[in-house]
VOGU-3710 file (C-alpha; in Angstrom, 3 decimals, decimal comma):
1> mllrraaglv> 0,081/0,127/-0,064  1,279/3,465/-0,532  1,033/6,292/1,959  -1,689/4,799/3,662  -4,366/6,531/5,970  -2,954/9,775/4,375  -5,164/12,968/4,625  -5,977/15,262/1,514  -4,159/18,037/0,878  -4,136/21,588/0,230
11> agtvlavpll> -0,918/22,289/-1,697  0,697/24,917/-4,112  -0,828/28,296/-4,807  -3,624/27,747/-8,209  -4,323/31,109/-9,443  -8,157/30,746/-10,649  -8,129/32,043/-13,866  -9,446/29,938/-16,552  -7,264/30,179/-19,863  -8,776/29,446/-23,458
21> agcggggepe> -9,255/25,732/-23,759  -9,337/23,970/-27,225  -7,749/25,082/-30,389  -9,524/27,945/-32,944  -10,082/27,432/-36,064  -8,346/24,393/-37,974  -5,465/23,467/-35,571  -5,021/20,021/-34,327  -7,924/18,068/-32,110  -7,948/19,041/-28,482
31> esadqllsra> -6,630/15,989/-26,798  -9,109/14,032/-25,013  -9,301/13,362/-21,120  -8,176/10,335/-21,125  -5,589/10,500/-23,909  -4,424/13,470/-21,337  -4,614/10,616/-18,172  -2,578/8,235/-20,523  0,589/10,547/-21,264  0,587/11,610/-17,821
41> rttldeassl> 0,812/7,882/-16,338  3,758/7,358/-18,915  5,473/10,453/-18,003  5,044/9,382/-14,332  6,027/5,835/-14,976  9,325/6,625/-16,889  10,574/9,552/-14,278  13,257/8,456/-11,943  12,527/10,348/-9,376  10,160/13,613/-7,929
51> hfvltsegap> 9,370/15,083/-4,842  5,845/15,015/-3,303  4,236/17,569/-0,774  1,120/15,759/0,420  -1,173/17,893/3,135  -4,807/16,687/4,293  -8,126/18,407/4,441  -10,804/16,707/7,085  -8,098/14,610/8,827  -9,393/13,006/12,386
61> ttgteltgge> -8,086/14,475/15,128  -7,675/11,430/17,491  -5,877/8,279/16,633  -3,045/7,229/14,550  -2,619/8,707/11,062  -0,722/10,448/8,464  -1,516/14,093/7,869  1,184/15,199/5,537  4,723/15,275/4,445  7,241/16,446/2,101
71> gdvarpasfq> 10,230/13,661/0,429  11,933/12,801/-2,406  10,967/9,321/-3,984  13,673/7,368/-6,701  13,342/4,194/-8,866  12,988/1,515/-7,903  12,113/1,804/-4,649  13,566/4,936/-2,481  12,174/7,796/-0,448  13,963/10,344/2,213
81> gtlqvlaaga> 11,797/13,308/3,557  9,840/14,088/6,703  6,177/12,660/7,268  3,657/14,293/9,722  1,809/11,773/11,927  -0,707/11,977/14,473  0,203/9,341/17,138  -1,892/8,890/19,870  -3,555/12,493/19,093  -0,702/14,401/19,367
91> pldlavvsvd> 1,276/15,839/16,070  4,317/14,492/15,342  6,913/15,270/12,469  9,148/12,065/11,672  12,538/11,842/9,885  11,779/9,061/7,357  13,956/6,836/4,958  13,109/3,817/2,698  15,454/1,841/0,501  14,104/-1,886/-0,824
101> gtvyaqlpft> 11,422/-1,742/1,263  13,106/-1,408/4,479  11,416/1,538/6,423  13,498/3,804/8,828  12,466/6,519/10,996  14,298/8,639/13,369  11,453/8,643/16,727  11,065/11,324/19,211  13,844/11,739/21,815  16,392/9,608/19,819
111> tgysvvdpaq> 19,355/11,399/17,479  19,659/8,104/15,211  17,444/5,898/13,312  15,407/2,435/13,677  13,995/0,152/11,348  10,196/0,682/12,170  6,972/-0,904/10,694  5,305/2,259/8,806  1,768/0,783/10,036  2,595/1,206/13,428
121> fgfgdpgtll> 2,381/4,980/12,607  -0,644/4,973/9,862  1,463/4,763/6,607  2,711/2,304/4,166  6,099/2,179/2,529  6,439/5,537/0,768  9,319/4,355/-1,710  6,127/2,470/-3,590  4,926/5,546/-4,597  6,435/5,672/-7,961
131> dpdtgisqll> 5,925/1,598/-8,375  3,813/1,197/-11,812  1,927/-1,892/-10,333  0,838/-0,174/-6,718  2,022/3,141/-7,442  -0,141/6,298/-8,083  0,025/5,965/-11,920  -2,939/2,802/-11,205  -4,694/5,977/-10,098  -4,551/7,652/-13,504
141> eqagsaelge> -4,629/4,123/-15,583  -7,894/2,925/-14,100  -9,502/6,614/-13,844  -13,086/6,415/-15,056  -15,759/8,924/-16,530  -12,963/11,275/-17,462  -13,831/14,726/-18,370  -11,623/17,951/-18,993  -11,709/21,220/-16,976  -10,508/24,065/-17,079
151> errvdgevvr> -6,413/25,427/-18,380  -5,628/27,177/-14,851  -2,178/28,662/-14,250  -0,289/26,994/-10,790  2,743/28,792/-9,687  3,014/30,356/-13,431  2,915/27,278/-15,045  -0,419/25,995/-17,482  -2,047/22,718/-16,209  -5,387/21,382/-17,313
161> evtaelpgdl> -7,477/19,761/-15,097  -9,528/16,470/-15,379  -12,157/15,109/-13,221  -12,491/10,967/-12,717  -14,069/8,832/-10,469  -11,991/6,176/-8,929  -12,606/2,174/-8,341  -12,997/2,592/-4,198  -11,141/-0,890/-3,686  -8,116/-0,148/-5,980
171> veqvltsedp> -8,014/3,513/-3,869  -8,176/1,135/-0,402  -4,656/-0,493/-1,997  -3,055/2,707/-3,335  -4,014/4,183/-0,036  -6,805/3,825/2,281  -11,331/3,799/2,309  -13,266/2,926/5,244  -15,822/2,045/2,615  -14,067/0,793/-0,580
181> srpvaarfsv> -17,832/0,059/-2,055  -17,642/3,978/-3,191  -16,367/5,213/-5,772  -13,716/8,111/-5,024  -13,675/11,410/-6,852  -10,571/12,618/-8,493  -9,303/16,089/-9,563  -5,760/15,583/-11,696  -3,839/18,518/-12,800  -1,642/17,930/-15,866
191> apdsgelrra> 0,768/19,668/-17,644  -0,171/19,405/-21,456  3,443/20,660/-22,256  5,288/18,493/-20,440  2,280/15,477/-19,983  3,700/15,487/-15,737  1,210/15,254/-13,252  1,364/18,197/-11,003  -1,853/17,389/-8,190  -3,896/14,595/-7,539
201> eltgpfytag> -6,765/15,531/-5,382  -9,284/12,793/-4,116  -11,918/12,830/-1,988  -13,623/9,522/-0,749  -14,443/7,958/2,839  -10,941/7,684/3,940  -10,514/7,563/7,705  -14,971/7,053/8,117  -17,183/5,012/5,959  -20,251/7,738/6,366
211> qdatftlels> -17,720/11,121/6,144  -15,450/12,611/2,886  -11,679/13,640/3,350  -9,556/14,760/1,016  -6,013/14,058/0,187  -3,746/16,180/-2,140  -0,886/15,198/-3,602  1,583/17,726/-5,555  4,228/16,341/-7,791  7,410/18,680/-8,864
221> dfgadveita> 10,949/18,074/-9,828  10,506/14,796/-11,975  14,048/13,372/-13,204  16,057/15,416/-10,287  19,692/14,030/-9,557  18,472/12,087/-6,248  20,639/9,873/-4,413  19,414/8,153/-1,237  20,633/5,655/0,795  19,932/3,574/4,055
231> pavg> 21,033/5,519/7,538  22,957/3,889/9,792  21,107/2,176/12,360  20,935/3,408/16,425
//
């Protein structure tokens, strides 16, 4: 599972100024929503690394949950960054490194790293984010009822929005869901020029079956030179 029980994100500054969409007179046919998502998936699956920011909206205030984070992910299965978790009702920033399926965290009141089971902090292995079989590209592949939205500028870059529905059982496998029978609403923002997915905003029953929360995952720095190594334990 990817970042399990991660809560939705609200990151980046969007200038809500619609741009002109489509072609005026005699240009190439506009790329469909499904074609744009397919291109975004291919671009994501070809990226050697990326940076992500995760934030949450509607996360609980009790229990043990992932509420946000930021870090770098590199193929085949590495992560380094800081994850924000709610542990026994108290907010906690965890320095986390994941290399080839082993997850290390710097626990409170310690100076070194320890091997941990990430499930005890409410998340899965963040190193799997780029895995084409289990990572977020699966969300792009299985998005249904996709429709093109507006073009907007996000931090000066033009992105095209695509709204879609995701199978609840897929989201349960990749992220989490308390009611996998319910579809999850998705809003993807893709940079048309590069085909890079910039934002994935998901809304569904992630923490409570009868109440929606939102995940927002923001991606940048595709293919940056990132080197992640396992830390010393102790």
